[in-house]
N, C-alpha and C positions, 0 to 999 in steps of 0.2 A: 488576516488573507479580513436624548430627546424625549420626547414624550411618547409613550406607547399606550394605546388602548387595545385591549384584547377582548374578544367575544368569548365568554366562558360558559356558553349555554350548550356546548356539545357533550355528548355522552361518551366518556372515555372508552368504555368497553367496546363501543361500536367502531372506534377508530383504530385501536391497537389490536386488530385480529392478527396474531403472530403467524408469520410465514415459517418461522423456525422455532425450535424449543427454546424456552428461557434458559438462562445460564444455570447449570447444575454442577455440583462438585463431582468430578470423575477422577480416575486414576491420574496421578501427576505425570507419569511417563506418556509420551506420545504413542498413539496406536500405529503410526506409520513411520517407516524408516526408508530414507533414500541414500543409496550409495551411488555416487556419480563419478565416473572416470571420463574426463573430458580432454580433448586436444584441439587447440585453436590453430588454424593455418591462415596467417594474414594475407598470403598471396591469393588465396581463393575465397577469402571471407567465409570460411566454413568452420563449423564446430562439430567434431565427431564425438559421439557420446555412447557410453555403455551405462545403462541405468539398472541397478538392482533395487527393486521395490518390494519391501516386506510390509505386510498389513495384517493386523489382528482385528478381527471383527468384535467390536464392543457394543454392537447394536442388537436389538431384539429380533431383527429380521435376518434372513439368510440370503444374501445377494448371490445371483447366479453369474454376474459379470461385474467387472470394474470399468469405470469410465475415467479417462484422463483428458484434461484440456490440452490442446495443441495450439497455444497462442501464436507461435511464429507463422502459422498458416494465414493469419490475417494480413500478412505482408505479401501474399501472392499477388501476381498481376491481375488474376481473375477473381480475387476475393470480392465477396458481396459487401461485407461490412469492413470498411477501410479503417486502418489505425490512425490516420491523419485526416483532419478536416480540411476542406478546401482553403479555409482562411489561414491554415498553418503550413500548407504545402511548401511554400517558398522557404520558410524557416527550417523545416524538417529536411527537405531534399535539396541539399546545398549544391549538388552537382547534377540536378535533374532527377526525375522519378527513378526510383530504384526499388528492387523487389527482393523478397526473401521467402523462406519456407522452412518446413521441417519434414523430412522423409523418414518414415519408420521402416527400418531394414528388416526387423524381425522381432518376435516376441516369444519367449520361452517360459514354460512353467504353467501355462494355461491351455485353453482350447483354441478355437478359432478367434481371429482378431480382424478388425476392419476399421477403416477411417470413415467416420459417420458425422452426423451433425448437420446443421443447416448450411454451414460454410466450411466443410472439411475441418471442423474445429474440435472433433472428438476422436480419441482412440478408444475403441470398445473392445475389451478382452473378455471372452467367455471363460468361466472357470470350469475345471474338470468336474466339480460337483459344487452345489450350493455351499457357501461358507457359513457354517453354523457359528453361533455366539461362542466366543472364546477360541475359535480356530484361527490359524494363521495361514497365509499364502505368500509365496515369493515369486515374483515375475522378473524376468530379465528382458529389458527393452533396448534394442540397438537403434540409433538414429543418427542422422546427419542434418544439421541445421545450416542454412545459408543465410547470412546476414545481409540486409540491404545497406546501401550507403546512405545513412540517415541519422539525423540528430534526434533520436527517439529512444524508447526504452530498450528496444532490441535493434541494434544496428552498429555499423562502423561510423562513428560520428567524425566531425572535423578534427577532434582532439583526442578521442579515446574510443575504445571498443566497449559498447554498452551491452552487457549480457543480463537483461532483465526478462523474466517470463519466457525462458528459452527452452525448457525441457518439459517432457510430459509430466504433468502434475495432476494428482487425483482430484477430481471434482469435489467441491465441498458437499457434505452430506447433511441433509435436514430430515429428521425423522428417519424414514427408511428409503429415501430417494436421493439420487445424485442431483445436485443443482447444476443445470445446464444453461449456458448463456453464450451468445455470440459476442464478438468484439464490439467496441464502440469507440468512436473518435473523441467523444466527450467523456471526461472522467476516467476512473480507473476500473476497468471492467473485469475485476478479478475477485474470486471468492475461493478461499482454500482453508483447510484445517491445518493445525500445527503438526509438525513432524520432526523427527531427529534426522540429522544429515552427517554424512561422511563424504566429502567432495575433494577430488583432486583435479587440478587443471595444469596441463602441459602446454607451454607456449614459448616463444623466443625469450631468451634470458634477459634481453634488454627491456622487457616490459615490467613495469611495476603493477602490482595487483591490489586493488581495494576489494574486499569481499565481505559478504555476510559470514559470520562465524569466526572462530579463532584459528589462526594458523598453527598447525602442530608439527609441520615439517616443510622444508624446502631443499631441493637438491638440484644441482646443475650437472648435466651430462656433457659428454665430449662433442656432441652434435650441435651445440649452441642453443639447446633447449633446456628449460628448467621445469620442474614439476613442484607445484605448491599444493599442500594438502590442508584441508580445513575441517573442523567439526562444528556443528551447531545443534543445540538442544532446544526442543520445543519452539521451532521457528516456523512461521507461516509460509515462508518462501525462501529462496536462496538466489543471490545475484552477485555479479561482478562488475567492476569497471577496470579496464586494463589500458595502460598507455606507456609509450616510450618517453613521454614528455614529463611525467609526474615528478614533482618534488614533494617531500613529505615533512610535515610539522606534526609533532605529537606531544601529548601531555597525559595526565591522569585526572579523572573526575571522581569525586566522592559520591557514590550512589546510595550508600546507606551507612549506618554507624560503623560497620565492620567490612565494608566492601568498596572497591574502586573499579573503574573501567578504564581501559586503555583507549584514549581518543586520538584518532589520526585524521589529519586533513591532507588529502592528496590534491595538489593544486598545479595548475599549468601557468596561469597568469594572474597573480594577486599581489598588489603592491603592499598589502598589509596582511600577510597570511596568519600572523599571530593573533590578529584581531578576530578573524573568522574562526580560527581554532578556539579562541577564548569564548566566542559566542556559543559554539557547539558545546564546550565544556560546561559553561554556566547554565545553558539551557538544560542540559542533561541533569545537572545537580538540582536546579530549581524544580523541574518536573518530578524528579525522584523524591524530593522533600514534599512536594504538594500532592502527588497522586500515588506514590508508592515506588519502591526501589526499581531502578532500571534492571531488567533481569539478565542481561548478557554481559560478558566480561570485556567486550570490545565494542567500539562504535566508530565508524568511519564515515567521513564526508568526502565525496569525490567530485571535483570540478570536471565537467565534461561537456561535450556538445549535446545540447538538449533544447528542444523547441519551446519548452515551458520553463518555469522558474526552477522546478526541482521535482524529484520523485522519491518516494519512500520505499524501502525494503527493510526487512529485519536486520538491525545492526549496521545498516548502510543507507546513506542518502545520496542521490544524485543532486548536484548543484550546477545549474547552467552556467557555462562560461560566458563572460561578457556582460553580466549583470552590473548595474550601477551599485555603488557601495551600499546604500541603504537597502536596495532590493536584495543584495547578496546576504546581508545580515538577517533581514527578515525571513528570506527563504530558508536560511539555516535554522532559525528558531522554529519555523512552521514544520519543516520536514522532521526535525528532531522530536517535535510533539507527536508526530505519527508513530514514534516508537511505542507510545501508549495507546493512541487511537488508530489502530490498524494492526500493528505488529503484536502487541500484547493482548489488547482487547479487539477482537475481530468484529466485523459487521458485514452486512451485505452491501458492498459498495456499488453493486449494479442497480439495486432498487432503493437504497437508503443512503445516498452519498452524503447527506448532511451529517450522518451519525459520526463519521470520522473527520470529515472536513470542517464541520462546524466546531467540533471539540478542539481540533488542532488550531483553528483560527483564534478561538477564545483563549486557549492555553498560551499561544504566542503573544496575544495582547496582554495577558496577565504578566508574562515574563518581562515584556518591555515596560510594564507599569512598575516593576520592581528594579530593573536594571536600566536606569535612566541614562547611563553613560553612552548608550548607543544612539541617543537622540531620536528615538521613535516613541511617540506618546500613545498610551493606551486609548485615551478618550478620542484622540485624533483618528486612530484606526477604526474605532466604532462609528464615529461620525462619517468617515469616508465610506464605510460599508453601507450605511444608511443612504448616503447620497447616490452611490452606485445602484443600489437596489431600487430606489425611487426613480432614478433615470430609466432603468430597465422597465419598470412598471409603466411609466408614462409613455415611453416609446412603443411598447407592445400594445398598450391600450389604444393608441392612436392608429397604429398601422394595422393591427389585427382585430380591432374593435373588442378587445378583451384580453385579459392576462391570466395565465395559469400560474398561480402562486403556490401550488402544492409543493411541499418539500419531499413527501413520500411518493416517488414515482421512478420508473426505470430510466436508465440512461438514454434509451432509444426514444423517449418522449421529449427530450430536449431539442429545441430547434437549432442549437449551435453552442459554441463555446461561451458566447456572451450570456445566454440565458442560464447555462449550467453554472457559471461562476456567480451570477446574481443570486441564484437560489441556494446552491450548496455551500458557497463560501460566505457571501455577504449576508444573506438571510440566516445562514447557520450561525454566524457571529452574532447577529441581532437576537436570535433565540437565546443564546447563552447570556448575552448582555441583559436581556429582559429577565431572565432567571435571577441574575445577580441583583438587579434592581428590586426584584420582588422579595427575595429571601436573604440577600446579603452574600458577599463574597466568601465568607468563611463557611457558610452552609453549602454553597455551590462546591467549594473545594472538598468539604467533607463528603458530599454526595458522590463526587467523581472518584474519590478514594474508595468509597464503598462499591462503586461501579467496577473499578479495577479489581478489587478483592473478589467480587462475585463472579466476574466474567473473564479473568485472566486466562489466556490460552484457549478461549472458547470463541464462538461466533455469537455475538449478542444480538438479540431481537430488539426492535424499536422500543418495546415496553421495558427493557432492562434498565436504561438510564432513569426512566420515570420511577421504577421500583426502587432504585438506589436513593432517589430524593425522598421517597416515602420512608425508607429505613432511616433516613437522616432527620425525620420528624416533620417533613413538610409535604403537602399535597399540591403538586404542580401539574397534575394530569390535564387540567383544562387548558393551561397555557401551552403545554406541549401539543395537545390535540389541535388547538386553533392555528398554531404555526404550521404543523405538518399537513393539515387538510386545506390550508390556504384561506382559512376563515379569519385570521388575525388582521385587524386593521392597524397598519403600521405606517 
């Protein structure tokens, strides 16, 4: 997704004031468990759900309530924070503006509950008593979600049904507080902790389903419906793409010395599906060798209607239909890299979008540097990022008489998609390219492996990748600081 001069006079400690705790070793099992029983009705574009949520408190505090994100409410007609920017509305709303929402029908197992938040974006459930450390609570949440007709994460697209960020999901927890945020049309406005999942989806039998997690059963009833059941361990989220048009290509990827993953490509219109499948397999194998074994037993790439190039979820990537061949292969490699930088190692994508996007851009560039048969050159990608970033810098300097080049900033601070891409993607790649020029590719790879080892299944703070470089024997704190604070001269 040249020459570089960096100002190294900043004080690192003043820059990296952590908003969240650094990565620490904790119990390997997830503290949260979601059991989702779902039914999709294509005639009404509705998803009916019963969610059983079990949570063990492993914090030092004793929360008196639990807070869940209600991302589908961003698609309401009267939503304040829209999911689609004006520049992308034509691509997203293929049949004119369309709206969606999530309605909470009831909550059992707790006290009072209410829809709160700045934009009806939170479900707040009071507990019968404060949850002490080591105690567990189980809630049952009934809901109905209405999908918009939209080429977006959550919507009935032109080609498939996209079920991303569709259910009440516990807000990420930092220290003793829930992290609350509204939606944003730029970037990926999601922060969540890993959990275990048991999910079943009932829908018409002619739909093929690409899912996060491993399918453990599938049964067809006499009413023309089928129910597919999946499980997922230590996953940051759970998503589906469903379509009557899917064809499926599949293979195996070697993810460690003794492990493989089943790789599936669900496609609608692809002249060379084996090439796309091969790119997904080879990317999965390359990243496993470079950064640590892919942790899940399955990985699916699903071609669908989507107004951007792709979107990542644990063990599942959306791939926009209609991409040119090179764009499709690149998006496949980029989204696959997010299985490490987002799914495995989490970060605050609302405030530090560079942390996963920059790492994914760099990882994809390294992949193409090794797999030259795809005709995408690593150095060309880096030069292209530099050109795009410099063009952004020049335009904003002339128009706004100044350019905000900080990488550490919330999504709401970006003026639009153009600025977001220039900072999170282009400058993100430039940051990791500068690191490679400074300490060498092998050291960067070693540091990223250390980063994964320390922060797998956690939410990493901005200081954590820097600490990983330090453990690898190099001090790059000044370089990181100058990029993130906007002080680097590039």
